[in-house]
FIFI-811984 format. One record per residue (C-alpha): residue number from 0; residue in one letter; x, y, z. Coordinates in steps of 0.001 Angstrom, whole numbers, plus 500000, padded with zeros to 6 digits. Layout:
<r nr="NUM" rest="A" east="X" north="Y" up="Z"/>
...
! end
This chain:
<r nr="0" rest="M" east="750554" north="567771" up="981809"/>
<r nr="1" rest="A" east="754276" north="567227" up="981401"/>
<r nr="2" rest="L" east="755746" north="563885" up="980421"/>
<r nr="3" rest="S" east="757928" north="562003" up="982845"/>
<r nr="4" rest="M" east="761563" north="561427" up="981915"/>
<r nr="5" rest="E" east="760770" north="557791" up="981049"/>
<r nr="6" rest="E" east="757816" north="558780" up="978857"/>
<r nr="7" rest="Q" east="759938" north="561395" up="977103"/>
<r nr="8" rest="R" east="762689" north="558811" up="976501"/>
<r nr="9" rest="I" east="760191" north="556331" up="975023"/>
<r nr="10" rest="L" east="758675" north="559025" up="972821"/>
<r nr="11" rest="T" east="762135" north="559975" up="971557"/>
<r nr="12" rest="Q" east="762867" north="556333" up="970734"/>
<r nr="13" rest="I" east="759605" north="556064" up="968793"/>
<r nr="14" rest="E" east="760442" north="559224" up="966840"/>
<r nr="15" rest="V" east="763920" north="557962" up="965991"/>
<r nr="16" rest="R" east="762623" north="554570" up="964856"/>
<r nr="17" rest="L" east="759906" north="556195" up="962763"/>
<r nr="18" rest="S" east="762460" north="558434" up="961072"/>
<r nr="19" rest="E" east="764617" north="555415" up="960302"/>
<r nr="20" rest="D" east="761779" north="553150" up="959128"/>
<r nr="21" rest="D" east="759751" north="555649" up="957101"/>
<r nr="22" rest="P" east="761451" north="559020" up="956676"/>
<r nr="23" rest="R" east="758770" north="560278" up="954294"/>
<r nr="24" rest="L" east="755990" north="559653" up="956835"/>
<r nr="25" rest="A" east="758100" north="561163" up="959613"/>
<r nr="26" rest="H" east="758561" north="564306" up="957529"/>
<r nr="27" rest="R" east="754824" north="564571" up="956835"/>
<r nr="28" rest="L" east="753992" north="564120" up="960522"/>
<r nr="29" rest="A" east="756568" north="566728" up="961504"/>
<r nr="30" rest="R" east="754883" north="569206" up="959160"/>
<r nr="31" rest="L" east="751546" north="568773" up="960976"/>
<r nr="32" rest="G" east="752848" north="570910" up="963811"/>
<r nr="33" rest="D" east="754227" north="573511" up="961407"/>
<r nr="34" rest="H" east="751869" north="576475" up="961780"/>
<r nr="35" rest="R" east="752298" north="578973" up="959000"/>
<r nr="36" rest="P" east="750334" north="582202" up="959338"/>
<r nr="37" rest="G" east="747403" north="582386" up="956944"/>
<r nr="38" rest="R" east="747739" north="578834" up="955685"/>
<r nr="39" rest="G" east="744570" north="577564" up="957372"/>
<r nr="40" rest="R" east="742593" north="580595" up="956242"/>
<r nr="41" rest="R" east="743754" north="580147" up="952662"/>
<r nr="42" rest="I" east="742613" north="576522" up="952652"/>
<r nr="43" rest="R" east="739201" north="577511" up="954018"/>
<r nr="44" rest="V" east="738802" north="580214" up="951358"/>
<r nr="45" rest="I" east="739706" north="577762" up="948583"/>
<r nr="46" rest="A" east="737283" north="575165" up="949991"/>
<r nr="47" rest="A" east="734475" north="577732" up="950229"/>
<r nr="48" rest="A" east="735104" north="578972" up="946682"/>
<r nr="49" rest="T" east="735088" north="575396" up="945383"/>
<r nr="50" rest="A" east="731809" north="574662" up="947178"/>
<r nr="51" rest="A" east="730276" north="577834" up="945733"/>
<r nr="52" rest="V" east="731329" north="576934" up="942183"/>
<r nr="53" rest="L" east="729903" north="573425" up="942573"/>
<r nr="54" rest="A" east="726628" north="574846" up="943910"/>
<r nr="55" rest="V" east="726335" north="577181" up="940907"/>
<r nr="56" rest="I" east="727044" north="574325" up="938486"/>
<r nr="57" rest="A" east="724418" north="572167" up="940222"/>
<r nr="58" rest="A" east="721860" north="574992" up="940074"/>
<r nr="59" rest="I" east="722508" north="575496" up="936358"/>
<r nr="60" rest="A" east="722220" north="571759" up="935700"/>
<r nr="61" rest="I" east="718919" north="571576" up="937606"/>
<r nr="62" rest="G" east="717605" north="574640" up="935749"/>
<r nr="63" rest="V" east="718503" north="573144" up="932381"/>
<r nr="64" rest="A" east="717003" north="569784" up="933298"/>
<r nr="65" rest="T" east="713694" north="571323" up="934405"/>
<r nr="66" rest="A" east="713538" north="573632" up="931371"/>
<r nr="67" rest="I" east="713910" north="570676" up="928999"/>
<r nr="68" rest="T" east="711032" north="568715" up="930496"/>
! end
């Protein structure tokens, strides 16, 4: 659904005011729409690898704890 001319004008005003008030936040929000190929996949791979490492560490800790008792 397309925005009306008035809605587009209001949105532009909001964007301009945001850029003036908090340029750092405006930059971060602008990057949200920046789709780089492979970036999402890379994040998922890193998250999965981190979860796997934590699971192995937890399994080792549980094994040590049960072996001691």
